[in-house]
N, C-alpha and C positions, 0 to 999 in steps of 0.2 A: 474537549476530550484530549487527554494527555496520551502520549505514546511512551512506552517504557523502553528506552534504549537498552537497559540492562537485560530485559527479556530477549531482545533480538541477539545481543552478544552471547547470552547463555545458550540460546538455541544454536548459534553458530559454533560455539565452543563444543557443544555436545556432538555436533556433526563432524567437526574437523579436528578436534583436540585443542590443546593449548598452544596454538601458534598465532600470536598476536598479529603478525604481518598478514597471514592468510585471513584471519578474522576481519581485519581492517579492509582488506581487498574485497572480500565478499560483502561486507557491510556497504562499501562504496557502490558496488554493483547493484545491490538491493535498492539503495537510495536512488541511483540513476534510473533503474527500471521503474520504481514507483513514480518518479517524475514523468517518465514516458507514458505510464498508465494514466496518470492524471491528465496529461495532454490529450490522450485519446478520449477520455471522458469529457473534457472541455470542448472538444471538437465534434462530438457525436451529434449528428443531425437527425437521427431517427431512433425509434425505440430499439431496433435490433443492434445498432452500433452502441447505444447507451448501455444496454444490458450486457453485451459482450465485453465492453471496456470495464464495467463495474465488476463483472465476474472475474476478469483477468486480474484486476487489482486485488480482489479478495483472495484469489488463489496465490498470488505472489506474496501477499502479507501472511497468509497461512503458512507458506513454505518457510518463512523466516521467523515465525513465532510472534509476529506483531498482532497480538490478539485484539487489541483495541481498534487497529486499522481494519482488521477482518470484520469486526462488528459494524464499523462505519460503512465499509464497502457493501456489506450485506444489506444494510439499511438503504443504501443508494440504489440497489437493484430494484427496490420497490417504489422508488420515486419517479416522478415524470421526467422525461428527457430534458436535460439542461436545468433542472431545478436549481435556481441560484443559491438558495440557502445550503443545499446539499453540496454543491460544488465548492462553496466557500469553506464549509467544514472539512471537506476532503483536502482542499488546498492547505488549510491550516495544519491538518494532521501530517501531510506529507512534508511540509516545511519543518516540522518538529523532529523529523527522523534524523 
């Protein structure tokens, strides 16, 4: 699953205007937050922690217009805790940001 960085940048530009430095700063904050969200998913030990972490990542992705990551995180909410294939797909998606 590919992530469209252009869509993220477009969503940021729509929110803050044509300020490349601010867009870059917000994008970096988004990527950092996505990595923290992924870490929470990877460390989830029970269903409640797994669901909360996947929903947080979904919400983060939605707020930045990362629709493909939203879809993947949504799928993760329905998977069993620690599903290795799902974690791998999420890891790959976040790495592509």
